[in-house]
C-alpha positions as CSV (number, residue, x, y, z in Angstrom):
1,M,92.2,144.9,22.0
2,L,88.9,144.7,20.0
3,E,90.1,147.6,18.0
4,A,93.3,145.7,17.1
5,V,91.2,142.7,16.1
6,I,89.0,144.7,13.8
7,T,91.8,146.7,12.3
8,S,93.9,143.5,11.7
9,F,90.9,141.8,10.1
10,F,90.2,144.7,7.7
11,A,93.9,145.2,7.0
12,F,94.2,141.6,5.9
13,I,91.1,141.7,3.7
14,S,92.0,145.0,2.0
15,T,95.5,143.9,1.1
16,N,94.7,140.3,0.0
17,I,91.6,140.7,-2.2
18,D,93.9,140.1,-5.2
19,D,95.2,136.9,-3.7
20,I,91.9,135.2,-4.0
21,L,92.3,135.4,-7.8
22,I,95.9,134.3,-7.7
23,L,95.3,131.4,-5.3
24,T,92.3,130.3,-7.4
25,F,94.6,130.1,-10.5
26,I,97.2,128.3,-8.5
27,F,94.7,125.7,-7.3
28,T,93.4,125.2,-10.9
29,A,96.8,125.2,-12.6
30,D,97.4,121.6,-11.6
31,S,94.9,119.5,-9.6
32,N,97.7,117.1,-8.7
33,I,99.4,119.6,-6.4
34,K,98.5,118.8,-2.8
35,T,96.4,121.6,-1.2
36,H,98.7,121.7,1.8
37,R,101.7,122.7,-0.4
38,I,99.9,125.7,-1.8
39,I,98.7,126.6,1.7
40,L,102.3,126.3,3.0
41,G,103.5,128.6,0.2
42,K,100.9,131.2,1.0
43,Y,101.9,131.0,4.7
44,L,105.5,131.3,3.8
45,G,104.8,134.4,1.7
46,M,102.6,136.0,4.3
47,A,105.3,135.3,7.0
48,V,107.9,137.1,4.9
49,L,105.6,140.1,4.3
50,T,104.6,140.3,7.9
51,A,108.1,139.9,9.3
52,F,109.4,142.5,6.9
53,S,106.6,144.9,7.9
54,I,107.2,144.3,11.6
55,L,111.0,144.9,11.2
56,S,110.4,148.0,9.2
57,A,107.9,149.3,11.8
58,M,110.7,148.8,14.4
59,G,112.8,151.2,12.3
60,L,114.9,148.7,10.5
61,R,115.1,149.8,6.8
62,L,115.4,146.5,5.0
63,L,114.5,147.7,1.5
64,D,114.0,151.1,0.1
65,E,110.3,151.5,-0.8
66,R,111.3,152.8,-4.3
67,F,112.3,149.2,-5.1
68,L,108.9,147.6,-4.2
69,P,107.4,148.1,-7.8
70,Y,110.3,145.9,-9.1
71,L,108.7,142.9,-7.4
72,G,106.4,143.0,-10.4
73,I,109.1,141.2,-12.3
74,V,108.5,138.0,-10.4
75,P,105.1,137.2,-11.9
76,I,106.3,138.3,-15.3
77,I,109.2,135.8,-15.1
78,L,106.8,133.1,-14.0
79,A,104.6,134.0,-17.0
80,V,107.5,133.7,-19.4
81,K,108.4,130.3,-17.9
82,E,104.8,129.2,-18.4
83,I,104.7,130.4,-22.0
84,I,108.0,128.6,-22.8
85,S,106.7,125.5,-21.2
86,N,103.4,125.7,-23.2
87,L,105.4,126.3,-26.5
88,R,107.5,123.2,-25.8
89,N,104.2,121.3,-25.3
90,K,105.3,120.0,-22.0
91,D,102.8,119.2,-19.3
92,E,104.8,121.2,-16.7
93,D,103.5,124.4,-15.2
94,I,105.2,126.7,-12.9
95,V,103.3,125.7,-9.8
96,K,104.0,122.0,-10.5
97,A,107.7,122.6,-11.0
98,E,108.2,123.9,-7.4
99,G,105.6,121.7,-5.9
100,G,103.4,124.7,-5.2
101,I,105.2,126.0,-2.1
102,F,107.9,128.1,-3.7
103,S,105.9,129.7,-6.5
104,T,102.9,130.4,-4.2
105,A,105.3,132.1,-1.7
106,L,106.9,134.1,-4.5
107,L,103.6,135.3,-5.9
108,T,102.4,136.2,-2.5
109,I,105.5,138.3,-1.8
110,A,105.6,139.8,-5.3
111,S,102.0,141.0,-5.0
112,G,102.6,142.2,-1.4
113,A,103.7,145.8,-1.9
114,D,100.3,146.9,-0.8
115,N,100.6,144.6,2.3
116,I,103.8,146.3,3.3
117,G,102.4,149.7,2.7
118,V,99.5,149.0,5.0
119,Y,101.2,146.7,7.6
120,V,104.2,148.9,8.4
121,P,102.0,151.8,9.7
122,L,99.7,149.3,11.4
123,F,102.6,147.6,13.3
124,T,104.1,151.0,14.1
125,G,100.9,151.8,16.1
126,F,100.6,148.4,17.8
127,N,102.1,147.4,21.0
128,T,103.5,143.8,21.5
129,A,100.1,142.3,22.5
130,E,98.3,143.9,19.6
131,T,101.0,142.7,17.2
132,L,100.6,139.2,18.4
133,I,96.8,139.4,18.0
134,C,97.4,140.8,14.4
135,I,99.7,137.9,13.6
136,I,97.1,135.4,14.8
137,I,94.4,137.0,12.8
138,F,96.6,137.0,9.7
139,A,97.3,133.3,10.2
140,V,93.6,132.4,10.5
141,M,92.6,134.7,7.6
142,T,95.4,133.1,5.4
143,L,93.9,129.7,5.9
144,L,90.4,131.0,5.2
145,W,91.7,132.7,2.1
146,C,93.2,129.5,0.9
147,L,90.1,127.5,1.6
148,L,87.9,130.0,-0.2
149,A,90.2,130.0,-3.3
150,K,90.2,126.2,-3.2
151,S,86.4,126.2,-3.2
152,L,86.3,128.7,-6.1
153,A,88.8,126.6,-8.0
154,S,86.6,123.5,-7.6
155,L,83.5,125.2,-9.0
156,P,82.7,123.3,-12.3
157,K,82.4,126.4,-14.5
158,I,85.7,127.9,-13.2
159,K,87.5,124.6,-13.3
160,E,86.3,123.9,-16.9
161,L,87.2,127.5,-18.1
162,L,90.6,127.5,-16.5
163,G,91.3,123.9,-17.4
164,K,90.5,124.7,-21.1
165,Y,92.3,128.0,-21.4
166,K,94.9,127.8,-18.6
167,S,97.8,128.0,-21.1
168,I,96.6,131.4,-22.1
169,I,94.9,132.7,-18.9
170,V,97.6,131.8,-16.4
171,P,100.5,133.6,-18.2
172,L,98.1,136.5,-19.0
173,V,97.1,136.9,-15.3
174,Y,100.8,136.8,-14.2
175,I,101.7,139.5,-16.7
176,I,98.8,141.7,-15.7
177,L,99.7,141.2,-12.0
178,G,103.4,142.1,-12.8
179,I,102.3,145.2,-14.7
180,Y,99.9,146.1,-11.9
181,I,102.7,145.8,-9.3
182,F,105.0,148.0,-11.3
183,I,102.3,150.7,-11.7
184,K,101.0,150.5,-8.1
């Protein structure tokens, strides 16, 4: 069981390093969004990725892996929406439009090709008890990840920088993320 705990812990960290940056941007995109809505979105996205991986590990082919890079279109579409909103000089950003839950979930899923690539073999080797331990660890780590990103977003220098340049930085990060997903 200890091996399952350690493996799950490192599997989460290795596949969610990029999410710290994404979550930090989401938390700074609009300080009026309730933290719990972003956390719910992150949980929703992680639940989809985890369920998809478990079902795939059980032998159910839900999506051909050749299509995973096309998830990169999601952050690019969100970037285009943000750019259009900025050009119209509206005080609406993507995260605000969906209350944080939907867009956070979409970004989590879109950047989750590496999660699926790691989680499917992981769950293939786990028995039921180890799978449940892994799910619990993922749930705890998801909350810790959100709290860490929220802390980073509240640092004065980061808050000032992202607040001042968010109309440029947020779409740029989404585009880079989309291209990264396509390439990866």
